[in-house]
N, C-alpha and C positions, 0 to 999 in steps of 0.2 A: 400418405400414411397417417392414420388417425390415432389419437390417444384413447386407449381402452380403459385404463385405470390409473389412479394416483395413489401412491403409498408414501409413507414417511417412516423414518427411523431416527431416534435420538442418539447422538454420538458426542464425541469430545473433540475439542479444537486442538490445534498444535501448540498452544501456549496458555496464557492466563489473562484475566482481567486485572487492571491496576487502577486504583482510585488515586489519580494524580493530585486531585484537590487535597486529599488527606496527607499525601506525601509532602506537598509543598507547604502545608500548614504546620509541618514540623514533626510528623510521626517518626518515632524513634526506630531505626533499623534493628531488625532481629535476625542476625545472620546475613548472608549474602543476598537473600531474596525477600524475606518477609519484613513486615513492619508491625510494631506494637501500637495499640490504640484503636479507636473506633473509626469506621468509614464515614465519609462526608457526602459522597455522591449518591443520590437515590438509586436503589436497586442493589447496592453492595451490602453484603453481610459481613465481609472482611475486607481489609484494604487490598489484599491480594487473594484472588480466588480463581479456581479452575474455569476455563472457558467451555462452553457447550455449543453444539451444533445440531441442526436438523437436516437430514439428508432427504431430498425430494426425488422420488423415483417415478418416472412416467413410463408405464408399460404400454407398448405400441401393439398394433394389430398383428404384427408378425412375431410377437414375443420378445423383441429386443427391448432394452431398457435404456432410456436416457436419464442421467441423474446429475444433480447439482447440490451443493451444500450451502445452507443458510449459516452465515457466520458474521461476526463483528470484529472490530478492531480492539486492541488492548485497552485504549483509553476511552471506553464507551461513555456516552453521556456528557462529553466535553466539547466545547466550542461549536455548538450547533448540531452535534450528532444526536441520533436517536438514543433513548435509554437502553439499558440492558434488556435483551429479550428473554422471555421465559418459554422454553420448549413446551411446557404443559399447556400454555395458552396458544402457542403458534401451531402445534400439530393439528388440533381440531379445526383451526382456521384454514389450514392448507387442505386437509382432507374433507372439509365442508364447502364453504363458498368458493374457494379457489378451485377445488376439484370440479365443482359443478360448472365453472366457467371453462374448464379445460377438456373434460371428457367429450369425445367425439370431434374434437378440433383437429385439423390437418396440420402436421408439422413439416410438410415438405418445404415450406418457407418459414423463416424465423422472425423476421423483424417486426412485422405488424402485430403478431400475437404477443411478442415480448413487450412491446410498447403498451399494448392493452393491459397486460398484467401489471406493468410498472405504474400505470396510472389508476389502477383499480382502487376503489374504495369499498369498505365494508362498514356498515352502520355510520356512514358519513365521514369515515376516517381513512386516510391513505394507509396502505400496508407498510409495516415496519421495513426499514431499509434492508435488514438481514433476510427477510422473507422475499422481498423483490429480487435480491441478489441471488438467492438459491434457486427460486423457481425459474428465473430467466436463464440461469446456467443450464438447468435441466432441459429447457426448451431448445437451447442452442446445441446441447449434446444430442438430443433426440433428432434434431434437424440434420446434423452431421451423419447420424446412423441411417436415417431414412434415405438420404441421398448418396450414401457411401462416399462421403467427403470428409476431409479433415475440418476441424472447427475453423481453422484459418481460412480455408477455401470458402466455407459458408459465409463468413464475415466479408471476405473480399468480394464475393458475388453479390451480396445484398447491399453493400455500401460503396461499391465501385472503387475499392482500394487496390493497390498493388503490393502483394506480400514482399517482404524483404527476402534477399537471397541467402543470407547467412544469419546465424543466431545473433540475438541481441546481446549487447554488453550486460553483464550481471553485477548488481550491487550486492556484495556478499557481506552479511552481518558478522560481527565478532563482539562478544560481550566484553565489556570494559576491563574486567579483571582476568579474563581467560586468555593468557598470552599464547598458550598452545593452539588455541583456536585461531588467533591472529596468524601464527606461523603457518598453519594449514592453508589458510586463504592466500597467503603470499606464495607458498609453494605451488598452489594450484593456479596461480596467475589470475586471481580475481581481477576483473576489469576495473571495478570500483570497490573500495572498502574503507572503513569497517562498519559504518552505520551504527556505531555503538551508542547507546542512550546515555545522556547526561540529564538526569531528571531533577537533581537537587543542587542548589548552590552550595549548601553546607557540605554535602557528602561527595559531590562529583566535580564541581567546578572550582570551589574555594572562594572565600570571601574577598580575596585579592585576584581571583582568576588563576591562582597558582597551580591548582590540581589539574585543570585542563591543560595548562602549559606543560606541566610535567608529563602528562599522558602523550601529548603531541610530540614532545622531544623523544620519548621512548619509542613511539611508533616510527618516527622518521629514522631513528638509529637502527631499529630492528629490520625495517625494510632494506636499508643499505647493507646490513650484515648478511642477509640470507637470500636476497633476490637474484634472479637471473640478470645478466648484464643488460639485456635489452628490455627489461620489464619496468614500466613506469605507470603504476596505477593512479587513478584519480582518487583523492581522499574525500570521503563524505562523512560528516559528523552530524548527529541529530541532538539539538540542544534543548528541546522541550521548553523553550521560553526562558531559560535560565539567565541569558545575557540581559534580557529586559529586567529581570528581578535584580541582578547584580548592579546594573548601571542605571536603575530607575528610568528605564526607557529613554535614555539620552542617546540619540542617533549618533552623535559625534564620538562618544565614548565606545559605543558598541562597534561602530565602524573601525575605529582605531584598534580595538582589541582583535577584531577579525583580521586586520592587517598584520598584527603580531603573530597570530596563528599561521597566516599565509607564509610569513618569513621562516617560521620554524619548520614547516613541512616542505618547503621548496627542496628539490625542483618539481615536486608533484603538485598538480592542480588541486585546489581546494574547493569543496562545495559545502556550504553550511545551511542546514535545515532548521527551521523554527527557532531562530535566535530569540524571538519574542512571540508570546501568545497573548494577544490583546483581548479585552472583554467583549468586543464586537467586531464584526467584519469591517465596518467602516474604519475603526481605529487600527485594525490590522493592516488594512490597505495603506493608511497614512504613515504608519511607522515603518513599514517595509520600503515605501517610496523614499522616506527620509534617510533611512540607513543606506540605501543604494546610492543616494545622492552624496552622502558623506564619503562613502567608499570611492566613488568616482573622483571626487575632489582630491583624494589622497593617492590616486592611481592604484587602488587595491583591486586586483582582478578576480579575487575569489567570487564564486557564484553564490547566490542566495536561492534557497528553495523554500517554497511555501507549502505547508501541510494544513495545520488547523485553520479553519474558516475558509478553506478551499475545498469544501466537501462535495460540491455539485458543479455541473457545467456552468450554471448561472453564476456561481461564486467565481469560477476561473475567469469568466468573461468580465465580471466586475473588476477584478484585479487588472486584467489586461487593458480595459478601457481607461484606467487611471495610470497606466504604464508603471505598475507596481509589481510586476511579476517577470522573472527570468526563467525560473524552473518551478515545476510543481510535482509534488508527490501525489499521484492519483491513487487514493485509497479506495480500492475497488468495493469493499463492503459499504463504505460511506456513500458511494454513488448510487446504491440501490440496484435497479436493473442493469445488466451488463450492457444494454443498449446505450446507457448514459456514459459508461466507460469508453465504449467505442467512439461515440460522438465527441467526447472530451479529447481523446487521442487525435482524432482527425482535426479538431479545432486547433490543438496545440501545434500540430505539424504545419497547418496552413499559416499560422500566425507566428512562427518562429519561437515558440515557447518550449523549453527543454522539458520533456516528459519522462518522469520515472514511473513506470507502471508498477505500483507497489501493491499495497493491501496491508496485510498484517500477519505477523507470526502466529496470530490467533486463528488462522484459517485452516484449511485441510489440503490433502494431496489433490483432490479433485478440483477444487477451486483454483489451485495453483496451476494445474495442467491447462485448464480452460483459459485462464488469463494469460498464460504464456503464449498460447496460440492467437489470442486476440492481439497481443503485442506484435507478433509476426505479421499479422494481416494489416495492422494500422501503423507500423513503423515507429513504435515507441523508441525513445532514445536509450532507455535501459529498463531492466526489470530487477526487482529486488527479491532476495531470497525469502521464501516462505514455503511451508509453514514451519513453526517452531523457531528456536533461536540457537540451533546447533550448527547452522550454516551448511555443513557438509550435506545434510539430507535435502535441504531446500535447493542448494546448488545442483545436486544430482537430478532432482525432479525437473527443475526448470531447463537445464541444459539438455537432458535426454529427451524431454518432450519437444523442445524446439528442434533438435536435430532429427527426430523421427518425422515430425511434420514436414520439415524442409525436404527430407529425402523422398517422402511420398509425393509431395507437390512437384518436385523436380522430375520424378519418374513419369508422372502423367504428362508433363509438358514435353518430355522427350518422345513418349509414345505417340 
């Protein structure tokens, strides 16, 4: 089955872009979401601004359409990530040089063509990660349609993986101040929660760490009040480097504070993402390794998850080589082509690294469905809710997509 035509449409993402550099520089909050002041990161016109997407549609010979969505993470342009992409620039690129490379190509197989696009250069420059992400999604979707297979089956066939037999655990987000949202995730028995963001020492953690302590105390109390008797979720918090700022990157102080949080949230297991965001990958590796060492000395069992500076498979390998990684948030838009996400998940599984197949609330329903099935094929340890930050919608899309795919795969194995 060959590609007959390539079309694009410009759309909206599930959330927003945030200029983290401006927020950390002291931008004054303006309500629950916005900030006053000027942006710092190149490409931003405001500190908080709507996200955009480009949908790539591959029209096949039989009239069927495979599509994927170009999207980026919220904190675009940070820690080695590509800058914010402009749909007005990207659409002509996709409908021009990329289309020329794709029209007439056979999509009965996925991997080789997707790798080709992921490595493609135009005018001596590699394609933006968002473009590589969206175009390779479309190729994967088209391959599934051409073969009448689920996306999970296509990935398993071409990478020799064995799909899981039941849906993956879901990391369900809940915004820090929205306790009704927390309650809904507890009632729905979210496997992992709340992935709530703590962006600012001043506003979210406290100059003595007191605001985060108060939050964890309230969370532990609320789970105990309303949970089913047999429900024990894993607790995951995303700190966006605030512990490094608070404790001046002192591994002993950071480790001790995480130990305090672990005591508060017990008996639930704790996973802490991005306690530090260093200026370079090498410094990030060093500080993570030092924090883990301090925690081990104190018998602190909480897990550490790396996000920033683990944007590619090479990054993940670099952390692993230095024994500086336990768990990783695989941000699918940062990885570029979905082939890189697949290979990263396989690498993590082989090397005992906990993998959260994440991405961003700034994605779309289509990119969420596709990555959910990739997770099934590659055995991710968990998937995080996306798009948007409403949780319920992302939870629904992920769970339903996984259950549909698993049912289809099981029916064919029985037949």
